[in-house]
N, C-alpha and C positions, 0 to 999 in steps of 0.2 A: 504493499499499499504506500509506505513511504517512498519507494523507488518510483511509483506510478506518480505520485504527487510532484516529485522532484522533475521528472521527464515533462509533465505538464507546465510546470513552472518555466523551465527552459524553453519549451515551445512557444509559450505566450510571450515570454520576453523577446525571443528571437522574431516572432511575428510582429510585435509592437515596433521593434527597432526597425524591421523592413518597411512597415508602413510609414514610419517617421521619415526614413531615408527616401521613400518614393515620393512623399509629399514635398520633401525638400528639394528633390531632383525636379519635380514639376515647378517649383518656384524658381529654380534656376533657368530652366528653359523659358518660362514666362517673362522673367526679367531680362534674359537675353534678347528676346524678340522686342521687348519694350525699349531697350536702349538702341537698337537698330531702327526702330520706328521713330524714335525722338530725334535721331541724328538726321533723318531725311524730312522730318516733320517741323512743327513749330512748338513754341512754348507760349502760352498766354497767361500772363502774370496778373493775378487779381489783387488791386490795391483798393484800400478803404478810405473813406474820408470821415468817418464817425459822425454822419450827419444827424442821426437820431439823437446822439448825446449833445450834439451841438445845439440842435433844436430844443431840446428839453432845458438846457441851461438858459437859453434865450426866452423860453416860455416863462420862466421864473425870474426873469430880470437879472440873470447873473452873466451880463453881457462880457465882462472882463475874462471870466473863465471860458466862455464860450470862444471868444477871439483867440485866447492862448491855445486851446485845444485845436482850434482850426489852424492856427500857424504851425503848431507842432506836427500835426499830421501831414500837412502840405509840405513841409520841410522834409519829413522821413520819406514821404513818396518820391520826391525829387532825388533824395540821395539814393534810394534804391534804383531808380531809373538810371542814375549816373553810374553807379557801380556795375550794373549789367552792360551798359554802353561801353565802359572801359575794360572789364575783365571777363567778358563772356563770350565765346565764339563758338560754342558747341553746336547751337542751332540759332534760328531766328526767334527773337522774343518780341512780344507785343503786349501792350499794358491796357488794361480796361477797368473801370470801377465795378465794384461788386454788385451793383444793381443789375447788372447785365449777366449775371451768372447763369440765370435761367435760359436766356437767349442762346448763351454758349453751349449749355447742355443739349439744347434742342438744335443746335447748329444753324441758328438763325443769324448768321454772321452780318447780313445787311442791317440788322437792327442794333448792332453793337457799335458804340462810339469809342473807336481806339484813340489813344492818347499820344500826343507829341511829348518832347521834353519839358514842356512848360505846363504839362497836365492839361492841356487844351484839346478838345476833340479836333481831329484833323481827318477830313473825309478823304483825303488823298491816300490815307493808310489802308490798304486793302490786301491783307495777308493772302498769299497764295497757299492754299491748305491742301495738303494730302492727308496727314493724320496730325494729331495735335494732343499735347499733354497741358495740364495747368499747374500753377504753382502760386504760392503766396508766403507772406511772412506771418506765421501764426504759431499755434501750439501743436506739438506732436501728439498724436493719438498713440495708445499702447498697442504694440504687436506683441502679444503674449504667446503666440505660437512658438512651439520648441521642437527642433528637427534633429534627428540622429545625423552626424556628419563624420561617421567613420569611427577609427579607433586610434588611440595614442597610447605609448608606453609611459607608464608612470612607476615611480619607485615607491614601493610599500614596505611594510614590516617583513613580508615574505619575499622580498626582492622585486625584480622588475615585473610588472604585469601589464597586460593590454586591457584597456578600459575603453568603454565608448565614450564618445565626446558629442556635445549637442551644441546647437547654436540657436539664438533666438533674437527677436528684435529689440529695440530700445524700450524703456519704461516711458510713460506718458508724462505730459505736463510742462515740458520745457519749450522755450521759444526757439523757433528755427525757421529757415527757409526751406519749404516743403514742396516736393513735386508730387502731383496727384495725377489721376487719370482724366480723361476727357469728361467724366462725371464726378470730378471733384472727390474722387476716392483715393485716399493716401496709398501710395505705393509700399512695398514691402521688401525686406532684405531678401536677396543679395543686391538688388538695385540701389545704387547710392542716392537715395531719395531725399535726403535732408542734410542741412548744415546747421549745426547748433549756433544760435545768435547770443544766448545767455541773457539777453535783455531785450524788451519790447521797442526800445527806441535807440538803437545803436548809432554812434557817430559815424561820419563819412569814412574815416580810416578803417574802422571795424568792418563796415558794410563791404568796401572794396575787397577786403581780405576774405570775408565769408563768401562772396560770389567767386572770387578767384579759386577758392578751395572747392566750391562746388563744381566749377568748370573743370578743374583738374580731376576730380573724382569721376566725373561723367566720361571725360576723354580716356582715363585710364581704364575705366571699366568697359568702355566700347572697344578699346584696343585689345583688351584681354578676351572679349567675346569674339571678336573677328579671328582670333588665332586659337580659339578653343573649338571642341568637337560638340560642345553642349547643344547648340542650335541644330547641328546636323543630326545628332542623335534623337532630337525630338521630332524629327519629321517622319 
């Protein structure tokens, strides 16, 4: 009986690891296709102007606070745009205000007002769209999935032993520049879908570095995918 329970435990453990490994492999394949799609597509960056908060403050005659918030948000949006212009070349990037999110999800591109470097609607900005992803500066959501990622040798009291290793996404709640799907769904590891910003209102120097870091991560992952067999194996 003990022997049977032991065998069943081993089989269940093996099956569980196999499933985790298969799920992670599927993630790798999906992420590989996504980076290839983004390279040939465009990135639509959603920016906010906190209009509800500003209108609320003005409604209760808190004009100084409303003006300050409006200036801060406008300044941040300009810094974001400047950082992408200076330090991002992985794909084309276009900026739009968050109230057009539904239009973008529905691919109603003619209804979206794309912005120039002064945050002004420019009707001459007409993206050529094959496929697209979205991005914003916001809060990263939790990716709690855990996946079997092979074995590694560890030193134990009994000597060297081979043990399973696992990978999982980040915890939630920190500020970051985040890449999402065309439906504003956060992407997942191993796609390099975020760069942590640590604060909601970073200065220009920090933003330049964050965007540069994101650009490097995307290019590195793209190069890795191009030279790997992951996508081919997924066909």
